[in-house]
C-alpha positions as CSV (number, residue, x, y, z in Angstrom):
1,M,0.0,0.0,0.0
2,P,1.5,3.4,-0.9
3,L,2.3,5.8,1.9
4,D,-0.3,8.4,2.6
5,S,0.7,12.0,2.7
6,W,0.9,13.5,6.2
7,K,-0.7,16.7,4.8
8,R,-4.2,17.2,6.2
9,E,-6.3,20.0,4.8
10,S,-8.2,20.5,8.0
11,R,-6.9,20.5,11.6
12,T,-10.3,20.3,13.4
13,K,-11.1,16.7,14.2
14,I,-14.3,14.9,13.2
15,V,-16.2,12.6,15.5
16,A,-18.7,10.3,13.8
17,T,-21.4,8.2,15.4
18,A,-21.3,4.6,14.4
19,G,-24.6,3.0,13.5
20,P,-26.6,1.0,11.0
21,A,-25.8,3.5,8.2
22,C,-22.0,2.7,8.5
23,D,-22.0,-0.8,9.8
24,S,-20.0,-2.3,7.0
25,V,-16.2,-2.3,7.1
26,E,-16.2,-0.8,3.7
27,M,-18.3,2.2,4.7
28,L,-16.2,2.6,7.8
29,Q,-13.1,2.8,5.5
30,Q,-14.7,5.4,3.4
31,L,-15.5,7.5,6.5
32,I,-11.9,7.3,7.7
33,L,-10.6,8.2,4.3
34,A,-13.1,11.1,4.3
35,G,-11.7,12.5,7.5
36,V,-13.2,10.7,10.5
37,D,-10.7,10.7,13.5
38,V,-12.9,9.3,16.3
39,F,-15.9,6.9,16.2
40,R,-18.6,7.2,18.8
41,L,-20.5,4.2,20.1
42,N,-23.7,5.3,21.7
43,T,-24.7,2.8,24.5
44,A,-28.2,4.4,24.7
45,H,-29.0,2.0,21.7
46,G,-28.0,-1.6,21.4
47,S,-26.1,-4.1,23.7
48,S,-22.5,-4.5,24.5
49,V,-22.4,-7.5,22.2
50,E,-23.5,-5.2,19.3
51,H,-21.0,-2.5,20.3
52,Q,-18.2,-5.1,20.3
53,V,-19.1,-6.1,16.8
54,R,-18.9,-2.4,15.7
55,L,-15.7,-1.9,17.6
56,D,-14.1,-4.9,15.8
57,R,-15.1,-3.5,12.5
58,I,-13.8,-0.2,13.2
59,R,-10.4,-1.7,14.2
60,L,-10.4,-3.7,11.0
61,A,-11.2,-0.6,8.9
62,E,-8.4,1.3,10.7
63,K,-5.9,-1.5,9.9
64,R,-7.0,-1.6,6.3
65,T,-6.7,2.2,5.8
66,G,-3.5,2.5,7.7
67,R,-4.9,5.6,9.5
68,M,-5.2,5.8,13.3
69,V,-8.7,6.3,14.6
70,A,-10.0,6.5,18.2
71,V,-13.1,5.1,19.7
72,L,-15.4,6.9,22.2
73,V,-17.9,4.9,24.2
74,D,-20.8,7.2,25.2
75,L,-22.6,6.3,28.5
76,A,-26.3,7.1,28.4
77,G,-26.5,8.4,32.0
78,P,-30.0,9.1,33.7
79,K,-31.7,9.9,30.4
80,M,-35.5,9.9,30.9
81,R,-37.9,8.6,28.2
82,L,-41.5,8.1,27.8
83,G,-42.9,4.6,28.1
84,E,-45.1,3.1,25.3
85,I,-48.1,5.3,24.3
86,P,-51.1,3.3,23.3
87,G,-51.4,3.7,19.5
88,G,-47.8,4.8,19.3
89,S,-48.4,8.5,19.3
90,I,-50.7,11.3,20.5
91,D,-51.4,14.9,19.4
92,L,-51.5,17.3,22.3
93,V,-53.2,20.7,22.2
94,V,-52.4,23.8,24.4
95,G,-54.7,23.9,27.5
96,E,-55.7,20.3,27.7
97,Q,-54.6,18.1,30.6
98,V,-52.6,14.9,30.7
99,A,-51.0,12.9,33.5
100,F,-48.0,10.9,34.4
101,I,-48.8,7.8,36.3
102,R,-46.7,5.2,38.1
103,G,-45.9,1.8,36.5
104,N,-44.9,0.7,33.0
105,E,-48.3,0.2,31.4
106,T,-51.2,2.4,30.4
107,S,-54.4,2.0,28.3
108,D,-55.1,5.7,28.0
109,P,-52.7,7.8,25.8
110,R,-53.3,10.8,28.0
111,E,-52.0,8.8,31.0
112,M,-48.3,8.6,30.3
113,T,-45.6,6.4,31.8
114,C,-41.9,7.1,32.1
115,I,-38.9,4.6,32.2
116,Y,-37.5,6.8,35.0
117,E,-39.3,5.2,37.9
118,P,-38.7,8.0,40.6
119,L,-40.3,10.6,38.2
120,L,-43.3,11.1,40.4
121,D,-41.2,11.5,43.5
122,E,-39.3,14.4,41.8
123,L,-42.2,16.5,40.4
124,I,-43.8,19.3,42.4
125,E,-46.6,21.8,41.4
126,G,-45.2,24.4,38.9
127,N,-42.5,22.3,37.4
128,R,-42.0,22.4,33.7
129,I,-41.6,19.2,31.7
130,M,-40.2,19.3,28.3
131,L,-40.8,16.4,25.9
132,A,-39.6,15.3,22.5
133,D,-36.5,17.6,22.4
134,G,-38.5,20.5,23.7
135,T,-41.2,20.5,21.0
136,V,-43.9,19.7,23.6
137,A,-44.1,21.5,27.0
138,L,-46.2,20.7,30.2
139,R,-46.6,22.4,33.5
140,V,-47.4,20.3,36.6
141,L,-50.8,21.3,38.2
142,S,-50.7,18.7,41.0
143,N,-49.1,15.5,42.2
144,D,-50.5,13.2,44.8
145,G,-47.6,10.7,44.5
146,L,-49.5,8.4,42.2
147,R,-50.6,10.7,39.5
148,A,-49.1,14.0,38.4
149,V,-51.6,16.1,36.5
150,C,-50.1,18.5,33.9
151,E,-51.4,21.2,31.6
152,V,-50.1,21.4,27.9
153,T,-48.4,24.8,27.5
154,Q,-46.9,23.9,24.1
155,G,-48.7,21.5,21.9
156,G,-47.4,18.9,19.4
157,T,-47.1,15.2,18.5
158,L,-45.7,12.8,21.1
159,R,-44.4,9.4,20.3
160,S,-43.4,6.4,22.4
161,K,-39.9,6.4,23.9
162,Q,-39.3,10.1,23.3
163,G,-37.1,12.1,25.7
164,V,-38.3,13.7,28.9
165,N,-36.5,16.7,30.4
166,L,-37.1,18.5,33.7
167,P,-35.4,21.9,33.5
168,N,-34.3,23.3,36.9
169,V,-35.3,20.1,38.7
170,A,-32.4,18.6,40.7
171,L,-32.7,14.9,40.0
172,K,-31.9,12.4,42.7
173,A,-30.8,9.8,40.2
174,P,-27.0,8.9,40.3
175,A,-25.0,9.9,37.2
176,M,-24.4,6.2,36.4
177,S,-27.0,3.5,36.4
178,D,-26.1,-0.2,36.8
179,V,-26.3,-0.5,33.0
180,D,-23.9,2.5,32.6
181,Q,-21.4,0.9,35.0
182,A,-21.6,-2.4,33.1
183,N,-21.0,-0.6,29.8
184,A,-18.1,1.3,31.3
185,V,-16.4,-2.0,32.4
186,W,-17.0,-3.4,29.0
187,A,-15.4,-0.3,27.4
188,V,-12.3,-0.5,29.6
189,E,-11.9,-4.3,28.9
190,A,-12.4,-3.5,25.2
191,E,-9.5,-1.0,25.3
192,V,-11.5,1.9,23.9
193,D,-9.8,5.3,24.0
194,F,-12.4,7.6,25.5
195,I,-15.6,7.2,27.7
196,S,-18.1,10.1,27.8
197,L,-20.5,10.4,30.7
198,S,-24.0,12.0,30.0
199,F,-25.7,14.4,32.2
200,V,-22.8,15.3,34.4
201,R,-23.8,17.6,37.3
202,T,-20.7,17.7,39.5
203,A,-17.1,16.9,39.4
204,Q,-17.9,14.0,41.8
205,D,-19.7,12.2,38.9
206,L,-16.4,12.1,37.1
207,V,-14.5,11.0,40.1
208,D,-16.9,8.1,40.5
209,L,-16.4,7.1,36.9
210,R,-12.6,7.4,37.2
211,N,-12.6,5.2,40.3
212,L,-14.6,2.5,38.4
213,I,-12.1,2.6,35.6
214,K,-9.2,2.4,38.0
215,S,-10.8,-0.6,39.7
216,Q,-10.4,-2.6,36.5
217,H,-6.6,-2.4,36.8
218,V,-5.7,-2.0,33.1
219,A,-2.5,-0.4,32.0
220,N,-4.0,2.0,29.5
221,Q,-7.0,3.7,31.0
222,P,-9.5,5.5,28.7
223,H,-9.7,9.2,29.0
224,I,-13.0,10.7,30.4
225,I,-15.1,13.1,28.4
226,A,-17.8,15.0,30.5
227,K,-20.9,15.9,28.5
228,I,-22.3,19.3,29.5
229,E,-26.1,19.2,29.1
230,K,-27.5,20.2,32.6
231,P,-27.8,23.6,34.2
232,E,-26.0,22.3,37.2
233,A,-23.1,21.4,35.0
234,L,-22.9,25.1,33.9
235,Q,-22.9,26.2,37.5
236,N,-20.0,23.8,38.2
237,L,-18.3,24.2,34.9
238,E,-14.8,25.0,36.2
239,E,-14.6,22.1,38.5
240,I,-16.0,19.7,35.9
241,V,-13.5,20.8,33.3
242,K,-10.7,20.4,35.9
243,A,-11.8,16.8,36.7
244,A,-12.4,15.7,33.1
245,D,-9.8,14.8,30.4
246,G,-12.0,16.6,27.8
247,I,-15.5,18.2,27.4
248,M,-18.4,17.6,25.0
249,V,-20.9,20.4,24.5
250,A,-24.0,18.2,24.1
251,R,-26.4,20.8,22.7
252,G,-29.4,18.5,22.3
253,D,-30.4,18.1,25.9
254,L,-28.7,21.3,27.0
255,G,-30.9,23.2,24.6
256,V,-33.9,21.8,26.4
257,E,-32.6,22.1,29.9
258,V,-31.8,25.8,29.5
259,D,-33.3,28.5,27.5
260,I,-32.6,27.8,23.8
261,A,-31.7,31.5,23.4
262,E,-28.7,30.9,25.7
263,I,-27.2,28.0,23.8
264,A,-24.7,30.0,21.7
265,V,-23.5,31.9,24.7
266,A,-23.2,28.7,26.8
267,Q,-21.2,27.0,24.0
268,K,-18.7,29.9,23.9
269,R,-18.4,29.9,27.6
270,I,-17.7,26.2,27.7
271,V,-15.1,26.3,24.9
272,A,-13.3,29.2,26.7
273,A,-13.2,27.3,29.9
274,C,-11.6,24.3,28.1
275,H,-9.0,26.6,26.5
276,R,-8.1,28.1,29.9
277,A,-7.7,24.5,31.2
278,R,-6.0,23.3,28.0
279,K,-8.5,20.4,27.6
280,P,-9.9,19.3,24.3
281,V,-13.5,20.1,23.6
282,I,-16.1,18.6,21.2
283,I,-19.2,20.4,19.8
284,A,-22.1,18.1,19.2
285,T,-25.7,17.7,18.2
286,Q,-27.5,18.8,14.9
287,M,-24.4,20.2,13.3
288,L,-25.4,18.9,9.8
289,D,-28.8,17.6,10.8
290,S,-30.6,18.0,7.5
291,M,-28.0,15.7,5.9
292,H,-30.0,12.8,7.4
293,N,-32.0,13.0,4.2
294,S,-30.1,15.6,2.0
295,R,-26.7,15.5,0.3
296,I,-26.1,19.1,1.3
297,P,-26.7,21.0,4.6
298,T,-28.7,24.2,5.2
299,R,-26.8,27.4,5.2
300,A,-27.5,27.8,8.9
301,E,-25.9,24.4,9.6
302,A,-22.8,25.2,7.5
303,T,-22.4,28.5,9.5
304,D,-22.9,26.7,12.8
305,V,-20.0,24.3,12.1
306,A,-17.8,27.2,11.0
307,N,-18.6,29.3,14.1
308,A,-17.8,26.2,16.3
309,I,-14.4,26.1,14.6
310,L,-13.9,29.8,15.0
311,D,-14.9,29.5,18.7
312,G,-11.9,27.1,19.0
313,T,-13.4,23.6,19.2
314,D,-11.0,20.7,18.8
315,A,-13.6,18.6,17.2
316,C,-17.1,18.6,15.7
317,M,-19.4,15.6,16.1
318,L,-21.9,14.0,13.8
319,S,-24.7,11.9,15.3
320,G,-27.5,10.6,13.3
321,E,-26.0,12.0,10.2
322,T,-23.6,9.0,10.1
323,A,-25.4,6.6,12.4
324,I,-28.7,6.4,10.6
325,G,-28.6,9.0,7.8
326,K,-28.7,8.4,4.1
327,Y,-25.4,10.2,3.3
328,P,-22.9,9.3,6.0
329,R,-19.8,9.8,3.7
330,E,-21.2,13.0,2.3
331,A,-21.8,14.4,5.8
332,V,-18.1,13.8,6.8
333,E,-16.8,15.2,3.6
334,M,-18.9,18.3,4.1
335,M,-17.7,18.9,7.6
336,H,-14.1,18.5,6.4
337,R,-14.7,21.0,3.5
338,I,-16.2,23.6,6.0
339,A,-13.3,23.2,8.2
340,T,-10.7,23.7,5.5
341,V,-12.2,27.0,4.4
342,T,-12.9,28.3,7.9
343,E,-9.6,27.5,9.6
344,P,-7.5,30.1,7.8
345,L,-9.4,32.8,9.7
346,L,-8.0,31.3,12.9
347,R,-4.5,32.4,11.8
348,E,-5.6,36.0,12.1
349,R,-6.5,35.3,15.7
350,Q,-3.3,33.5,16.6
351,R,-1.5,36.7,18.0
352,D,-4.1,36.7,20.7
353,R,-3.2,33.2,21.7
354,D,0.6,33.9,21.7
355,E,0.4,35.2,25.3
356,D,-1.5,32.1,26.6
357,N,0.8,30.7,29.3
358,Q,-1.8,28.4,30.9
359,P,-0.3,25.0,32.0
360,T,-1.4,21.8,30.3
361,P,-2.5,19.3,33.0
362,G,0.0,16.5,33.6
363,V,2.7,18.3,31.6
364,S,5.9,19.8,33.0
365,P,6.1,23.6,32.7
366,I,9.4,23.0,30.8
367,T,7.6,20.9,28.2
368,D,4.8,23.5,28.0
369,A,7.4,26.3,27.4
370,A,9.3,24.3,24.9
371,A,6.0,23.5,23.1
372,R,5.1,27.2,22.8
373,A,8.7,28.1,21.6
374,G,8.8,25.2,19.2
375,G,5.6,26.2,17.6
376,R,6.6,29.8,17.2
377,L,9.9,28.7,15.7
378,A,8.2,26.4,13.3
379,E,6.1,29.2,11.9
380,E,9.0,31.7,11.8
381,L,11.2,29.2,9.8
382,S,8.2,28.0,7.6
383,A,8.9,24.5,8.8
384,K,7.0,21.7,7.2
385,L,6.5,19.5,10.3
386,I,6.6,19.6,14.0
387,V,7.6,16.2,15.4
388,V,7.0,15.2,19.1
389,G,7.4,11.8,20.8
390,S,5.2,11.3,23.8
391,S,4.6,8.3,25.9
392,T,1.2,9.6,27.2
393,G,0.4,12.0,24.4
394,R,0.2,15.0,26.6
395,A,3.2,16.8,25.0
396,A,1.3,16.5,21.7
397,L,-1.7,18.0,23.4
398,S,0.4,20.9,24.7
399,I,1.5,21.8,21.1
400,S,-2.0,21.2,19.9
401,K,-3.6,23.8,22.3
402,N,-1.2,26.4,21.0
403,R,-3.0,26.2,17.6
404,R,0.0,26.4,15.3
405,F,-0.6,26.0,11.6
406,V,2.3,23.6,11.1
407,P,1.4,19.8,10.8
408,I,2.2,18.1,14.1
409,I,3.4,14.5,13.9
410,G,2.8,12.7,17.1
411,V,4.8,9.4,17.8
412,S,4.6,7.1,20.7
413,D,5.3,3.5,21.6
414,S,1.7,3.3,23.1
415,I,-1.1,2.6,20.7
416,S,-3.6,4.0,23.2
417,S,-1.7,7.3,23.3
418,L,-1.6,7.5,19.5
419,R,-5.3,6.8,19.3
420,R,-6.0,9.5,21.9
421,M,-4.0,12.0,19.8
422,C,-6.8,11.5,17.1
423,L,-8.9,14.0,19.2
424,Y,-6.2,16.6,19.5
425,W,-6.5,19.5,17.0
426,G,-3.9,19.5,14.3
427,V,-2.1,16.3,15.6
428,I,-1.4,13.5,13.1
429,P,-0.6,10.2,15.0
430,V,2.0,8.1,13.2
431,P,2.5,4.5,14.4
432,D,5.6,2.4,14.2
433,A,8.0,5.3,14.6
434,P,11.2,5.0,16.8
435,A,10.0,7.3,19.5
436,H,13.0,6.9,21.8
437,D,15.9,7.7,19.6
438,D,16.0,11.2,18.1
439,R,18.4,10.4,15.2
440,Q,16.4,7.4,14.1
441,L,13.2,9.4,14.5
442,V,14.4,12.2,12.3
443,D,15.6,9.6,9.7
444,F,12.2,7.9,9.8
445,V,10.3,11.1,9.3
446,V,12.5,12.3,6.5
447,Q,12.4,9.0,4.6
448,R,8.6,8.7,5.1
449,G,8.1,12.4,4.2
450,Q,10.1,12.1,1.0
451,A,8.4,8.9,0.1
452,N,5.0,10.3,0.4
453,G,5.9,13.7,-1.1
454,D,5.6,15.9,2.0
455,L,9.3,16.7,2.3
456,E,12.0,17.6,-0.1
457,R,15.5,19.0,0.1
458,G,15.9,22.1,2.1
459,D,12.6,21.6,4.0
460,R,12.9,22.1,7.8
461,I,11.6,19.9,10.6
462,I,11.1,21.0,14.3
463,L,11.7,18.1,16.8
464,L,10.6,18.5,20.4
465,S,13.0,16.3,22.3
466,G,14.8,15.9,25.6
467,T,18.1,15.2,27.2
468,G,16.7,12.3,29.2
469,L,16.9,14.3,32.5
470,S,14.2,13.4,35.0
471,T,13.1,17.1,35.2
472,S,11.6,17.1,31.8
473,R,10.9,14.7,28.9
474,H,11.0,17.6,26.4
475,N,13.6,20.2,27.1
476,V,15.3,20.4,23.7
477,I,14.2,21.9,20.4
478,V,16.0,20.5,17.3
479,V,15.8,22.2,14.0
480,H,16.6,19.8,11.1
481,E,17.0,20.7,7.5
482,V,16.5,18.0,4.9
483,A,19.7,17.3,3.1
């Protein structure tokens, strides 16, 4: 197989949800070649057996394409959904009354059930209930513990199993159910790269998940992504960002839990908090939603993706577009195209980031300083590549967060670290490189670069290296000119 070029038109990473629309190895290969860096497995649908089958196919597609991809397992969390509605659906009109009742069965479509058993213990008079992604709204009139009577304040059609949200209601349910814990254990054993936790409310939710992961005693523990989709999460944002390895702005439920007019401001606030903490951030939900059924997105969707990139997101995520949509490959290609034409505007903002001296978690301040200096030097010398070897991948993250427009080659003797680099903005993980010998690493990069057409005589490479002293893994910047 010919060597692929290291040149990548876009630096913003693409997360794609795996599902029936891309179940074949051939389609997964197409998505990887179109630009997917991370595949998401949504545990809200399917069993661990089904997820294992998809994971195996993703790893096979990765092997066949020769390109590293990461896998993110998304835990469902305390997601509330309606039970079965007799007849499958019901049309509700403003002003009429409906009720939530205990149990799992009902014969009257206006007496609804919920898979969240403690629902009637949580509701009090005056609470708002948002249904079906906020398209239907109710207000609680009374609750005697067996029956909560509600008035319809926003009408629409309800279907079985649609989502239930309780804005400004502090739920008593734990962040992880027994099913979530079982899925997390499976994900650790399956050696996935990231686990995301839904409906995070406090940093303790992440501590609990991290303790569960540690209890499995695996060498390469998956990184934890906190999904921000509750008002409590916004109130505890700084602590949550500090406790997580990365953040996902999950705009679907967040847009129901808070005033939809606040979503854009909340997104910018979350991205800014991640930049301050030097943690990767993913923007998710309805980014190219119309591409479920259309080969091109709406103008508003294309603008939304571009604005997320300009906000500084590390990655944009596709959900149903690739999981169940008609045009999964086209959706990935479109997101890639939008990124390539948007990212040049980030160059104009780079001067504002040059004074960013925030520390990268888990990284020596010497490494951070060398990463900043190496990035500036690479741009001043018009270097073709920045090369960094990193056992954990955090040195590559440090360079990534400086947002330099020189391709970053990340090498490591750890496959887990290489796959985690798939989420880091602008970083290209390269396997099978001699990560621990600078001379051999430079020779490897030069030979590969010349073979794939990325390097020629006179080109410069910046290598972030070290003297081997215990004070820092990366305390040397090497400039190499291709002979």
